[in-house]
Residue frames as qw, qx, qy, qz and C-alpha x, y, z in Angstrom:
[[0.003, 0.890, 0.455, 0.005, 0.00, 0.00, 0.00],
 [0.422, 0.298, 0.001, 0.856, 1.45, 3.35, -1.09],
 [0.104, -0.495, -0.430, 0.748, 0.83, 6.61, 0.72],
 [0.347, 0.716, 0.061, -0.603, 0.10, 8.54, -2.47],
 [0.545, 0.177, 0.639, 0.512, -0.14, 7.80, -6.17],
 [0.236, 0.652, -0.056, -0.719, -0.18, 10.64, -8.68],
 [0.657, 0.324, 0.660, 0.167, -1.66, 9.39, -11.94],
 [0.515, 0.650, 0.405, 0.386, -1.03, 10.58, -15.51],
 [0.246, -0.836, 0.061, 0.487, 1.42, 13.35, -14.73],
 [0.670, 0.710, 0.041, 0.214, 2.98, 15.07, -17.72],
 [0.685, -0.426, 0.115, 0.580, 6.77, 15.36, -17.56],
 [0.012, -0.757, 0.194, 0.624, 8.89, 18.11, -19.11],
 [0.125, -0.231, 0.782, 0.565, 9.56, 15.92, -22.16],
 [0.551, 0.080, -0.281, -0.782, 5.81, 15.55, -22.73],
 [0.469, -0.044, -0.878, -0.084, 5.52, 11.92, -21.64],
 [0.650, -0.500, -0.009, -0.572, 3.02, 10.72, -19.06],
 [0.445, 0.146, -0.828, 0.309, 3.77, 8.73, -15.92],
 [0.677, -0.657, -0.252, -0.216, 2.36, 7.62, -12.61],
 [0.255, 0.490, -0.605, 0.573, 4.37, 8.26, -9.45],
 [0.747, -0.511, -0.416, -0.091, 3.94, 6.33, -6.22],
 [0.038, 0.639, -0.465, 0.612, 5.16, 7.67, -2.88],
 [0.819, -0.437, -0.371, -0.019, 5.81, 5.81, 0.37],
 [0.694, -0.561, -0.135, 0.430, 7.44, 6.98, 3.58],
 [0.092, -0.899, 0.103, 0.415, 8.51, 10.28, 2.07],
 [0.271, -0.398, 0.691, 0.539, 10.33, 8.67, -0.87],
 [0.636, 0.387, -0.339, -0.576, 9.51, 7.97, -4.49],
 [0.680, -0.162, 0.702, -0.137, 8.61, 4.27, -4.55],
 [0.551, 0.232, 0.733, 0.326, 7.76, 3.66, -8.20],
 [0.251, 0.544, -0.167, -0.783, 7.30, 5.39, -11.55],
 [0.097, 0.066, -0.850, -0.514, 5.66, 4.37, -14.81],
 [0.620, -0.279, -0.456, -0.574, 2.43, 2.41, -15.00],
 [0.088, -0.285, 0.762, -0.575, 2.06, 1.96, -11.26],
 [0.627, -0.301, -0.647, -0.313, -0.08, -0.96, -10.13],
 [0.401, -0.206, -0.714, 0.536, -1.46, -1.09, -6.62],
 [0.263, -0.831, -0.449, -0.197, -3.47, 0.91, -4.15],
 [0.325, 0.236, -0.317, 0.859, -2.69, 3.99, -2.09],
 [0.129, -0.510, -0.611, 0.591, -4.12, 5.85, 0.85],
 [0.235, 0.774, 0.151, -0.568, -4.59, 8.77, -1.49],
 [0.559, 0.241, 0.562, 0.559, -4.67, 9.17, -5.25],
 [0.170, 0.737, 0.019, -0.654, -4.51, 12.29, -7.45],
 [0.649, 0.361, 0.568, 0.356, -5.14, 12.10, -11.17],
 [0.096, -0.557, 0.158, 0.810, -3.58, 14.86, -13.24],
 [0.651, 0.584, 0.450, -0.181, -5.33, 13.45, -16.36],
 [0.647, 0.235, 0.357, 0.631, -2.36, 14.44, -18.54],
 [0.095, 0.924, 0.264, 0.258, -3.44, 18.08, -18.15],
 [0.281, -0.935, 0.208, -0.062, -0.83, 19.19, -15.65],
 [0.606, 0.554, -0.495, 0.284, 2.92, 18.97, -15.61],
 [0.785, -0.615, 0.075, 0.010, 5.08, 17.46, -12.90],
 [0.538, 0.598, -0.489, 0.338, 8.80, 17.63, -12.12],
 [0.624, -0.208, -0.523, 0.542, 11.08, 16.92, -9.24],
 [0.258, -0.868, -0.345, 0.246, 10.56, 19.56, -6.58],
 [0.372, 0.805, -0.035, 0.460, 11.82, 22.97, -7.58],
 [0.673, -0.426, -0.185, 0.576, 14.94, 24.14, -5.75],
 [0.154, 0.953, 0.006, 0.260, 15.57, 27.86, -5.43],
 [0.829, -0.075, -0.210, 0.513, 19.32, 27.92, -4.81],
 [0.308, 0.098, -0.168, 0.931, 19.56, 31.63, -3.95],
 [0.307, -0.762, -0.443, -0.359, 17.01, 33.24, -1.62],
 [0.122, 0.277, -0.497, 0.813, 16.98, 35.40, 1.51],
 [0.604, -0.471, -0.484, -0.423, 14.60, 34.11, 4.16],
 [0.417, -0.188, -0.633, 0.625, 16.05, 34.83, 7.58],
 [0.134, -0.811, -0.517, -0.239, 13.07, 36.76, 9.01],
 [0.453, -0.799, -0.151, 0.364, 15.20, 38.80, 11.42],
 [0.556, 0.086, 0.236, 0.792, 17.58, 40.16, 8.80],
 [0.015, 0.681, 0.251, -0.688, 17.27, 43.97, 8.76],
 [0.140, 0.482, -0.421, -0.755, 17.82, 44.25, 4.99],
 [0.515, 0.166, -0.681, -0.493, 16.95, 41.09, 3.05],
 [0.257, -0.032, 0.870, -0.420, 14.31, 38.93, 4.72],
 [0.630, -0.041, -0.392, -0.669, 11.20, 36.85, 4.02],
 [0.726, -0.195, 0.539, -0.380, 9.32, 33.79, 5.26],
 [0.190, -0.261, 0.897, 0.302, 10.47, 30.41, 3.92],
 [0.373, 0.394, 0.840, -0.021, 6.97, 29.09, 3.11],
 [0.313, 0.797, 0.170, -0.487, 5.91, 32.37, 1.48],
 [0.292, 0.702, -0.514, -0.396, 8.69, 31.92, -1.11],
 [0.151, -0.254, 0.954, 0.059, 8.64, 28.13, -0.86],
 [0.192, 0.260, 0.945, 0.039, 5.71, 25.73, -0.90],
 [0.302, 0.684, 0.417, -0.517, 3.15, 28.49, -1.43],
 [0.373, 0.738, -0.281, -0.488, 4.81, 29.14, -4.79],
 [0.941, 0.308, -0.100, -0.101, 5.62, 25.53, -5.76],
 [0.351, 0.641, -0.614, 0.297, 9.21, 25.57, -4.44],
 [0.885, -0.348, -0.308, -0.041, 10.01, 22.58, -2.24],
 [0.757, -0.319, -0.099, 0.561, 13.57, 23.56, -1.22],
 [0.166, 0.958, -0.047, 0.230, 15.15, 26.97, -0.69],
 [0.763, -0.089, -0.176, 0.615, 18.79, 27.78, -0.03],
 [0.151, -0.979, -0.083, 0.109, 19.43, 31.01, 1.84],
 [0.731, 0.430, -0.050, 0.528, 22.48, 32.65, 0.28],
 [0.499, 0.163, -0.292, 0.799, 24.41, 34.33, 3.06],
 [0.306, -0.779, -0.203, -0.509, 21.78, 36.22, 5.01],
 [0.681, -0.715, 0.124, -0.101, 23.37, 34.93, 8.18],
 [0.404, 0.582, -0.655, 0.264, 26.91, 34.39, 9.37],
 [0.497, -0.006, -0.803, 0.329, 28.23, 32.46, 12.34],
 [0.105, -0.104, 0.466, -0.872, 26.59, 34.86, 14.83],
 [0.581, 0.105, 0.211, -0.779, 22.98, 34.16, 13.82],
 [0.454, 0.177, -0.779, -0.394, 23.04, 30.81, 12.00],
 [0.098, -0.128, -0.939, 0.304, 21.78, 28.84, 15.01],
 [0.319, 0.384, 0.419, -0.759, 18.78, 31.15, 15.41],
 [0.488, 0.358, -0.417, -0.677, 18.05, 30.88, 11.69],
 [0.291, 0.082, -0.947, -0.106, 18.22, 27.09, 11.90],
 [0.086, 0.258, 0.818, -0.508, 15.74, 26.96, 14.80],
 [0.416, 0.414, 0.108, -0.802, 13.28, 29.23, 12.98],
 [0.460, 0.314, -0.616, -0.558, 13.35, 27.07, 9.85],
 [0.017, 0.000, 0.991, -0.133, 12.40, 23.91, 11.73],
 [0.371, 0.426, 0.588, -0.579, 8.80, 25.14, 11.73],
 [0.386, 0.484, -0.331, -0.712, 8.68, 25.58, 7.96],
 [0.873, 0.251, 0.383, -0.169, 7.03, 23.15, 5.57],
 [0.608, 0.748, -0.259, 0.059, 9.55, 24.15, 2.93],
 [0.886, -0.209, -0.022, 0.414, 12.95, 22.52, 3.24],
 [0.060, 0.983, -0.146, 0.096, 15.51, 25.21, 4.09],
 [0.843, -0.079, -0.032, 0.532, 19.29, 25.10, 3.81],
 [0.113, -0.973, 0.050, 0.194, 21.93, 27.81, 4.21],
 [0.688, 0.422, -0.136, 0.575, 25.06, 29.09, 2.58],
 [0.528, -0.703, -0.230, 0.418, 26.95, 30.64, 5.49],
 [0.245, 0.940, -0.084, 0.220, 28.18, 34.17, 4.96],
 [0.738, 0.124, -0.356, 0.560, 31.93, 34.33, 5.59],
 [0.040, -0.456, 0.269, -0.848, 31.25, 37.54, 7.55],
 [0.167, -0.166, -0.886, 0.400, 30.12, 36.53, 11.03],
 [0.261, 0.323, 0.378, -0.828, 27.31, 39.10, 11.09],
 [0.402, 0.498, 0.743, 0.193, 25.86, 38.08, 7.73],
 [0.164, 0.446, 0.343, 0.811, 24.11, 40.83, 5.80],
 [0.236, -0.700, -0.505, 0.445, 23.28, 43.21, 8.63],
 [0.059, 0.774, -0.120, -0.619, 24.80, 46.04, 6.60],
 [0.763, 0.636, 0.002, -0.115, 25.51, 46.28, 2.88],
 [0.397, 0.747, -0.503, 0.176, 29.30, 46.24, 3.42],
 [0.871, -0.466, 0.114, -0.106, 29.84, 43.21, 5.60],
 [0.903, 0.049, 0.058, 0.422, 33.28, 42.48, 4.04],
 [0.233, 0.875, -0.124, 0.405, 34.69, 45.99, 4.31],
 [0.378, -0.709, 0.522, -0.286, 36.20, 44.97, 7.66],
 [0.610, 0.297, -0.734, -0.037, 38.40, 41.88, 7.35],
 [0.098, -0.221, 0.792, -0.560, 37.99, 41.29, 11.08],
 [0.736, 0.048, 0.142, -0.660, 34.43, 40.22, 10.32],
 [0.819, 0.260, -0.481, -0.176, 35.81, 37.06, 8.71],
 [0.478, -0.532, 0.622, -0.318, 36.29, 34.63, 11.55],
 [0.516, 0.278, -0.780, -0.219, 37.60, 31.27, 10.35],
 [0.049, 0.023, -0.913, 0.405, 37.06, 29.60, 13.69],
 [0.458, 0.247, 0.384, -0.763, 33.50, 30.88, 13.88],
 [0.664, 0.337, -0.394, -0.539, 32.78, 29.45, 10.44],
 [0.375, 0.228, -0.898, 0.035, 34.40, 26.11, 11.28],
 [0.133, 0.060, 0.808, -0.571, 32.43, 25.76, 14.51],
 [0.574, 0.294, 0.159, -0.747, 29.15, 26.66, 12.85],
 [0.622, 0.319, -0.600, -0.389, 29.69, 24.09, 10.10],
 [0.236, 0.124, -0.934, 0.238, 30.45, 21.45, 12.69],
 [0.306, 0.149, 0.616, -0.711, 27.31, 22.33, 14.69],
 [0.620, 0.490, 0.300, -0.534, 24.97, 22.32, 11.71],
 [0.238, -0.295, 0.770, 0.514, 26.42, 20.04, 9.03],
 [0.278, 0.412, 0.844, 0.201, 23.06, 19.10, 7.54],
 [0.122, 0.882, 0.380, -0.251, 21.88, 22.72, 7.37],
 [0.010, 0.834, -0.341, -0.434, 24.95, 24.63, 6.24],
 [0.874, 0.277, 0.371, 0.147, 25.68, 23.24, 2.77],
 [0.615, 0.458, 0.115, 0.632, 28.15, 25.87, 1.55],
 [0.328, -0.561, -0.172, 0.740, 29.58, 29.34, 2.06],
 [0.323, 0.837, 0.373, 0.235, 28.86, 32.72, 0.48],
 [0.404, -0.396, 0.036, 0.824, 31.09, 35.69, -0.34],
 [0.332, 0.877, 0.345, -0.031, 29.68, 38.87, -1.86],
 [0.583, -0.232, 0.254, 0.736, 32.45, 40.30, -4.03],
 [0.276, 0.763, 0.339, 0.477, 31.33, 43.69, -5.24],
 [0.305, 0.401, -0.228, 0.833, 32.71, 47.14, -4.46],
 [0.428, -0.589, -0.003, -0.686, 29.87, 48.17, -2.16],
 [0.903, -0.382, -0.173, -0.096, 30.43, 45.07, -0.02],
 [0.860, -0.062, -0.156, 0.482, 34.22, 44.76, 0.18],
 [0.200, -0.957, 0.024, 0.207, 35.07, 48.47, 0.39],
 [0.149, 0.849, -0.498, -0.094, 38.85, 48.93, 0.15],
 [0.659, -0.366, 0.657, -0.014, 39.61, 45.23, 0.58],
 [0.397, 0.508, -0.606, -0.465, 39.44, 44.31, -3.10],
 [0.758, 0.127, -0.597, -0.229, 40.01, 40.61, -3.72],
 [0.038, 0.381, -0.795, 0.471, 41.20, 39.82, -0.18],
 [0.662, -0.086, 0.456, -0.589, 37.83, 38.51, 1.16],
 [0.893, 0.294, -0.194, -0.281, 37.70, 35.98, -1.69],
 [0.445, 0.465, -0.723, 0.250, 41.20, 34.77, -0.92],
 [0.268, -0.256, 0.714, -0.594, 40.05, 34.24, 2.66],
 [0.811, 0.108, 0.148, -0.556, 36.87, 32.52, 1.48],
 [0.781, 0.370, -0.495, -0.092, 38.90, 30.04, -0.53],
 [0.157, 0.375, -0.798, 0.446, 41.00, 29.28, 2.55],
 [0.542, -0.088, 0.516, -0.657, 37.85, 28.72, 4.58],
 [0.854, 0.254, -0.170, -0.422, 36.45, 26.46, 1.87],
 [0.618, 0.394, -0.672, 0.104, 39.56, 24.27, 1.82],
 [0.009, -0.278, 0.767, -0.578, 39.54, 24.02, 5.61],
 [0.565, 0.100, 0.519, -0.634, 35.92, 22.83, 5.61],
 [0.582, 0.162, 0.794, 0.074, 35.84, 19.83, 3.27],
 [0.087, -0.041, 0.549, 0.830, 35.75, 22.03, 0.16],
 [0.269, 0.596, 0.647, -0.391, 32.13, 23.07, 0.72],
 [0.366, 0.639, 0.472, 0.485, 30.46, 24.71, -2.29],
 [0.234, -0.433, -0.118, 0.863, 31.34, 28.41, -2.52],
 [0.285, 0.780, 0.510, 0.224, 28.88, 30.89, -4.02],
 [0.358, -0.268, 0.025, 0.894, 30.37, 34.20, -5.11],
 [0.230, 0.864, 0.404, -0.191, 28.22, 37.25, -5.75],
 [0.457, 0.044, 0.278, 0.844, 29.51, 39.46, -8.59],
 [0.097, 0.901, 0.401, -0.136, 28.53, 43.08, -9.15],
 [0.262, 0.949, -0.106, 0.140, 30.27, 46.39, -9.57],
 [0.811, 0.062, -0.210, 0.543, 34.05, 46.51, -9.51],
 [0.358, 0.421, -0.825, 0.119, 36.54, 46.59, -7.95],
 [0.420, -0.385, 0.712, 0.411, 37.39, 43.76, -7.67],
 [0.444, 0.408, -0.483, -0.635, 37.40, 43.07, -11.39],
 [0.924, 0.060, 0.129, -0.355, 35.49, 40.01, -12.59],
 [0.733, 0.474, -0.479, 0.093, 38.59, 38.57, -14.24],
 [0.041, 0.495, -0.707, 0.504, 40.41, 38.65, -10.91],
 [0.688, -0.154, 0.448, -0.549, 37.46, 36.91, -9.24],
 [0.917, 0.267, -0.092, -0.282, 36.97, 34.26, -11.94],
 [0.572, 0.531, -0.604, 0.162, 40.62, 33.27, -12.03],
 [0.169, -0.404, 0.738, -0.513, 40.49, 32.33, -8.34],
 [0.790, -0.029, 0.265, -0.552, 37.49, 30.01, -8.67],
 [0.018, -0.286, 0.948, 0.142, 37.74, 26.25, -9.00],
 [0.368, -0.161, -0.822, -0.403, 35.52, 23.33, -9.93],
 [0.340, -0.521, -0.772, 0.133, 32.14, 23.45, -8.18],
 [0.111, -0.354, -0.260, 0.891, 32.37, 27.12, -7.21],
 [0.201, 0.702, 0.672, 0.124, 29.28, 29.12, -8.19],
 [0.106, -0.002, 0.089, 0.990, 29.15, 32.58, -9.81],
 [0.092, 0.668, 0.720, -0.165, 25.78, 34.12, -8.93],
 [0.193, 0.836, 0.101, -0.504, 24.20, 37.09, -10.74],
 [0.590, -0.095, 0.592, 0.541, 25.77, 35.64, -13.90],
 [0.312, 0.552, 0.547, 0.547, 23.62, 37.69, -16.29],
 [0.155, -0.789, -0.284, 0.522, 23.81, 41.05, -14.54],
 [0.485, 0.772, 0.259, 0.319, 23.96, 44.13, -16.77],
 [0.343, -0.894, 0.117, 0.265, 26.61, 46.02, -14.83],
 [0.365, 0.813, -0.446, -0.087, 29.95, 47.04, -16.45],
 [0.176, -0.493, 0.844, -0.114, 31.70, 44.23, -14.53],
 [0.860, 0.129, 0.237, -0.432, 29.66, 41.56, -16.34],
 [0.768, -0.110, 0.602, 0.187, 30.45, 38.25, -18.02],
 [0.654, 0.619, 0.342, 0.268, 30.32, 39.74, -21.55],
 [0.428, -0.165, 0.155, 0.875, 32.91, 42.02, -23.14],
 [0.228, 0.541, 0.085, -0.805, 31.71, 45.33, -24.64],
 [0.320, 0.287, -0.636, -0.641, 31.57, 43.57, -28.02],
 [0.823, -0.046, 0.013, -0.567, 29.25, 40.89, -26.60],
 [0.707, 0.239, -0.663, 0.054, 31.70, 38.01, -26.34],
 [0.819, -0.549, -0.168, 0.019, 32.14, 35.91, -23.22],
 [0.140, -0.873, 0.460, -0.083, 35.11, 37.10, -21.20],
 [0.626, 0.387, -0.671, 0.093, 38.13, 34.83, -21.55],
 [0.078, -0.321, 0.761, -0.558, 38.34, 34.51, -17.76],
 [0.721, 0.024, 0.351, -0.598, 34.78, 33.15, -17.65],
 [0.819, 0.363, -0.389, -0.217, 35.54, 30.74, -20.48],
 [0.362, 0.395, -0.779, 0.325, 38.51, 29.43, -18.52],
 [0.367, -0.200, 0.629, -0.656, 36.43, 29.21, -15.33],
 [0.848, 0.145, 0.054, -0.507, 33.69, 27.21, -17.07],
 [0.721, 0.392, -0.571, -0.014, 36.33, 24.85, -18.45],
 [0.132, 0.322, -0.795, 0.496, 37.52, 24.26, -14.86],
 [0.348, -0.379, -0.857, 0.003, 34.00, 23.37, -13.76],
 [0.054, 0.183, 0.360, -0.913, 32.81, 26.70, -12.29],
 [0.081, 0.542, 0.830, 0.107, 29.04, 26.98, -12.34],
 [0.056, -0.194, -0.138, -0.970, 26.74, 29.86, -13.34],
 [0.060, -0.541, -0.783, 0.300, 23.72, 30.80, -11.20],
 [0.092, 0.682, 0.416, 0.595, 21.14, 33.41, -12.26],
 [0.335, -0.434, -0.455, 0.701, 20.37, 35.06, -8.90],
 [0.169, 0.695, 0.475, 0.513, 17.91, 37.47, -10.56],
 [0.357, -0.441, -0.394, 0.723, 17.26, 39.82, -7.66],
 [0.103, 0.882, 0.295, -0.352, 16.43, 43.50, -7.75],
 [0.122, 0.897, -0.282, -0.317, 19.54, 44.63, -9.63],
 [0.348, -0.489, 0.764, 0.238, 21.24, 41.59, -11.14],
 [0.571, 0.253, 0.758, 0.191, 19.51, 40.32, -14.29],
 [0.218, 0.544, -0.263, -0.766, 19.63, 41.75, -17.80],
 [0.815, 0.417, 0.350, -0.198, 17.53, 40.29, -20.61],
 [0.530, 0.791, -0.292, -0.092, 20.08, 41.46, -23.16],
 [0.092, -0.611, 0.782, -0.081, 23.05, 39.87, -21.39],
 [0.656, -0.018, 0.722, -0.220, 21.11, 36.62, -20.92],
 [0.765, 0.579, 0.165, -0.227, 19.94, 36.59, -24.56],
 [0.395, 0.782, -0.479, -0.044, 23.43, 37.20, -25.98],
 [0.247, -0.492, 0.821, -0.155, 25.09, 34.68, -23.66],
 [0.716, 0.115, 0.641, -0.251, 22.51, 31.94, -24.18],
 [0.708, 0.668, -0.054, -0.223, 22.69, 32.43, -27.96],
 [0.285, 0.688, -0.665, 0.054, 26.39, 31.55, -27.62],
 [0.795, -0.064, -0.603, 0.002, 25.52, 28.41, -25.66],
 [0.186, 0.224, -0.626, 0.723, 26.35, 29.94, -22.27],
 [0.587, -0.513, -0.463, -0.421, 23.37, 28.55, -20.36],
 [0.363, -0.594, 0.476, -0.537, 22.98, 28.85, -16.58],
 [0.305, 0.051, -0.939, 0.148, 23.56, 25.77, -14.48],
 [0.137, -0.496, -0.776, 0.364, 20.90, 27.01, -12.06],
 [0.111, -0.566, -0.282, -0.766, 18.03, 29.49, -12.25],
 [0.361, -0.436, -0.643, 0.516, 17.46, 31.17, -8.89],
 [0.031, -0.854, -0.447, -0.263, 15.47, 34.17, -7.75],
 [0.329, 0.094, -0.332, 0.879, 17.50, 36.04, -5.10],
 [0.333, -0.647, -0.467, -0.502, 14.05, 36.71, -3.68],
 [0.202, -0.202, -0.633, 0.720, 13.19, 38.62, -0.52],
 [0.139, 0.638, 0.663, -0.364, 10.06, 40.41, 0.62],
 [0.132, 0.671, -0.026, -0.729, 10.55, 43.64, -1.35],
 [0.196, 0.353, -0.656, -0.637, 11.33, 42.21, -4.77],
 [0.065, 0.260, 0.963, 0.024, 8.68, 39.55, -4.18],
 [0.147, 0.691, 0.565, -0.425, 5.98, 42.13, -3.58],
 [0.189, 0.823, -0.034, -0.535, 7.13, 44.97, -5.87],
 [0.844, 0.509, 0.091, 0.145, 9.02, 42.96, -8.49],
 [0.605, 0.393, -0.434, -0.540, 10.82, 42.35, -10.68],
 [0.031, 0.237, -0.969, 0.059, 11.19, 38.88, -9.11],
 [0.707, -0.152, -0.094, -0.684, 7.74, 37.99, -7.66],
 [0.905, -0.201, 0.338, -0.160, 8.33, 34.20, -7.56],
 [0.399, -0.361, 0.753, 0.380, 10.80, 31.63, -8.80],
 [0.543, 0.459, 0.693, 0.120, 8.19, 30.54, -11.37],
 [0.279, 0.936, 0.113, -0.181, 8.07, 34.11, -12.70],
 [0.162, -0.746, 0.553, 0.335, 11.85, 34.18, -13.04],
 [0.524, -0.026, 0.817, 0.238, 11.85, 30.76, -14.73],
 [0.516, 0.689, 0.506, -0.062, 9.19, 31.95, -17.19],
 [0.108, 0.896, -0.207, -0.377, 11.50, 34.75, -18.38],
 [0.339, -0.452, 0.735, 0.375, 13.89, 32.18, -19.82],
 [0.606, 0.487, 0.622, 0.092, 11.44, 31.11, -22.51],
 [0.307, 0.939, 0.119, -0.097, 11.98, 34.58, -23.93],
 [0.038, -0.836, 0.513, 0.191, 15.77, 34.30, -24.09],
 [0.544, 0.489, -0.635, -0.249, 16.01, 31.00, -25.89],
 [0.102, -0.243, 0.932, -0.250, 15.59, 28.19, -23.38],
 [0.556, -0.181, -0.676, -0.448, 13.18, 25.24, -23.56],
 [0.730, -0.518, 0.019, -0.445, 10.95, 23.84, -20.82],
 [0.947, -0.147, -0.209, 0.192, 13.22, 20.82, -20.17],
 [0.527, 0.364, -0.286, 0.713, 16.29, 23.09, -19.93],
 [0.267, -0.598, 0.148, -0.741, 14.50, 25.42, -17.51],
 [0.862, -0.422, -0.069, -0.270, 13.28, 22.57, -15.32],
 [0.852, 0.107, -0.315, 0.405, 16.76, 21.02, -15.26],
 [0.259, 0.509, -0.282, 0.771, 18.08, 24.30, -13.77],
 [0.445, -0.479, 0.283, -0.702, 15.79, 24.09, -10.72],
 [0.954, -0.191, -0.006, -0.233, 15.93, 20.32, -10.18],
 [0.952, -0.104, -0.002, 0.287, 18.89, 17.97, -10.70],
 [0.533, 0.530, -0.143, 0.644, 21.38, 20.65, -11.69],
 [0.296, -0.745, 0.197, -0.565, 20.58, 22.67, -8.56],
 [0.890, -0.431, 0.094, -0.114, 20.76, 19.55, -6.40],
 [0.890, 0.182, -0.081, 0.411, 24.06, 18.45, -7.91],
 [0.310, 0.672, -0.175, 0.650, 25.69, 21.86, -7.51],
 [0.340, -0.630, 0.345, -0.607, 24.83, 22.05, -3.82],
 [0.254, 0.191, -0.928, 0.192, 25.29, 18.34, -3.06],
 [0.603, -0.070, 0.353, -0.712, 21.67, 17.88, -2.08],
 [0.126, 0.134, -0.963, -0.195, 21.73, 14.12, -2.50],
 [0.107, 0.377, 0.899, -0.194, 18.37, 12.50, -3.01],
 [0.259, 0.711, 0.317, -0.572, 16.79, 15.65, -4.41],
 [0.180, 0.628, -0.349, -0.671, 16.17, 16.94, -7.90],
 [0.204, 0.207, -0.860, -0.420, 15.41, 13.64, -9.63],
 [0.816, -0.004, 0.082, -0.572, 12.38, 11.50, -10.38],
 [0.578, 0.271, -0.770, -0.017, 13.65, 8.04, -9.54],
 [0.816, -0.447, -0.352, -0.106, 12.86, 5.34, -6.98],
 [0.724, -0.278, -0.313, 0.547, 14.50, 6.04, -3.66],
 [0.216, 0.326, -0.032, 0.920, 14.75, 9.80, -4.22],
 [0.066, 0.286, 0.529, -0.796, 13.05, 12.23, -1.83],
 [0.147, 0.610, 0.750, 0.209, 9.35, 12.60, -2.65],
 [0.026, -0.609, -0.093, 0.787, 9.67, 16.31, -3.43],
 [0.350, 0.410, 0.692, 0.479, 7.57, 17.25, -6.45],
 [0.139, 0.404, 0.077, -0.901, 6.20, 20.36, -8.14],
 [0.346, 0.526, 0.756, 0.176, 2.93, 20.22, -10.12],
 [0.011, -0.513, 0.052, 0.857, 2.45, 23.10, -12.54],
 [0.579, 0.678, 0.452, -0.012, 0.73, 24.36, -15.65],
 [0.357, -0.150, 0.349, 0.853, 2.27, 26.06, -18.68],
 [0.300, 0.762, 0.428, -0.381, 0.00, 28.92, -19.68],
 [0.439, 0.236, 0.465, 0.732, 0.20, 29.96, -23.32],
 [0.009, 0.923, 0.380, 0.056, -0.61, 33.59, -22.79],
 [0.426, 0.601, -0.125, 0.665, 1.23, 36.84, -23.26],
 [0.563, -0.758, -0.214, 0.249, 2.87, 38.52, -20.31],
 [0.289, 0.853, -0.225, 0.371, 5.15, 41.53, -20.02],
 [0.838, -0.344, -0.178, 0.386, 8.35, 40.62, -18.18],
 [0.059, 0.953, -0.189, 0.229, 10.71, 43.22, -16.73],
 [0.802, 0.085, -0.376, 0.455, 14.37, 42.68, -15.89],
 [0.537, -0.608, -0.264, 0.522, 16.52, 44.39, -13.26],
 [0.319, -0.062, 0.218, 0.920, 17.52, 47.10, -15.75],
 [0.319, 0.509, 0.303, -0.740, 13.91, 48.15, -16.29],
 [0.270, 0.265, -0.656, -0.653, 13.85, 46.66, -19.77],
 [0.709, 0.137, 0.476, -0.502, 10.74, 44.74, -20.77],
 [0.106, 0.167, -0.883, -0.425, 10.16, 41.67, -22.95],
 [0.740, 0.038, 0.048, -0.670, 6.82, 40.34, -24.07],
 [0.131, -0.212, 0.968, -0.006, 6.62, 36.61, -23.31],
 [0.627, -0.009, -0.446, -0.638, 4.16, 34.05, -24.57],
 [0.738, -0.189, -0.648, 0.016, 4.47, 31.40, -21.86],
 [0.289, -0.611, 0.422, -0.605, 4.07, 31.46, -18.11],
 [0.462, -0.029, -0.866, 0.187, 4.72, 28.74, -15.56],
 [0.536, -0.493, 0.047, -0.684, 1.95, 28.45, -12.99],
 [0.202, 0.146, -0.914, 0.320, 2.82, 26.30, -9.95],
 [0.628, -0.363, -0.352, -0.591, -0.28, 24.54, -8.65],
 [0.854, -0.499, 0.007, -0.144, 0.95, 22.23, -5.90],
 [0.204, 0.634, -0.710, 0.230, 4.08, 21.17, -4.09],
 [0.933, -0.276, -0.219, -0.072, 4.80, 17.80, -2.54],
 [0.053, 0.707, -0.608, 0.357, 7.44, 17.77, 0.23],
 [0.053, -0.236, 0.932, -0.269, 8.50, 14.37, 1.54],
 [0.111, -0.296, -0.935, -0.161, 5.16, 13.05, 0.35],
 [0.020, 0.601, 0.573, -0.557, 3.04, 15.82, 1.91],
 [0.271, 0.555, 0.557, 0.556, 0.77, 17.74, -0.50],
 [0.094, -0.565, -0.247, 0.782, 0.51, 21.57, -0.47],
 [0.379, 0.737, 0.488, 0.274, -1.72, 23.57, -2.77],
 [0.402, 0.005, 0.017, 0.915, 0.00, 26.78, -3.90],
 [0.142, 0.480, 0.223, -0.837, -1.40, 30.30, -3.96],
 [0.324, 0.253, -0.521, -0.748, -2.09, 29.88, -7.67],
 [0.229, -0.147, -0.953, -0.133, -3.69, 26.50, -7.14],
 [0.005, -0.482, -0.691, 0.539, -6.04, 27.96, -4.54],
 [0.187, 0.434, -0.049, -0.880, -6.84, 30.97, -6.71],
 [0.445, 0.224, -0.591, -0.635, -7.85, 28.78, -9.63],
 [0.792, -0.130, 0.328, -0.498, -9.48, 26.12, -7.46],
 [0.643, 0.379, -0.657, -0.100, -7.19, 23.40, -8.75],
 [0.453, 0.058, -0.847, 0.271, -7.21, 20.13, -6.77],
 [0.470, -0.298, 0.295, -0.777, -10.13, 21.21, -4.60],
 [0.056, -0.017, -0.992, 0.115, -11.32, 18.18, -2.70]]
């Protein structure tokens, strides 16, 4: 007896499948025979993927600058797992962990190398904020929660310290089992070439399609040689849309050259969720139809590619034994005006509408699902 069977779900490649869940895990896929405590029939009308992972959010509610509630940006919008990208450092990570235990959404953290986290905009302007022992102890206390570290390497954050905080971040990384390192890029100094040349396999460049002068493209629209070298070494690209870090034009030119993101993330917090241009991860994902990506490519960026990059084993894949984290959604063929972080607009023809999230086998109807009375019992 299964706990839940979802019948006739449409996958990103267009095929249909049944999915059986038992004890919080995917038990079977395909033409599932047998009974379940609960069944849901999608009738081939609705799409299903592994649970969406937003690999760059800000959801520490007590943060004075970038904050939100995990479920508000998580299961209520079809996202089963969120990864907070450096809102907290060693000082507040334990409090953040305790708060997240009450969330239905699964929450993980990238620990800011500055012990205060993002309490001010310039947390790395004082090198004394970087406490290696504090980071090491926090990682030891919360190994299942802290899954990487975060360094914000733009001029407004590092002040006069230039590349020095990144050198320290790499030392911290090597001293802590080579945890994934996410590096925020923005205005220089430090120059992006200097940043990219320090990164190694598995490191993540976030805000990869920002429109600032210190961006991944040269003035002539070619990919910087330093980024080409970094990608060849196995460095990963994360979107991290945010309020000021996504340009349609940069994304379009890069993707046309085959420079696709490894992960699509929102960099969401309360203000850009309410006022835009982010709104939800689904809204950010929908923008990528307009810059040359397909539905399977987009879904890959929030499922197995996100899980692989952050070593979230058991997530991001539809296979027996994997965590029963699923997102059920619709693809609306209707026009929508999308706006990037530069204020530029693009008219899109497709929108992703998340209808339900399943976390460890537990079913949650999203805000959109409730609004459209989908799956009403």
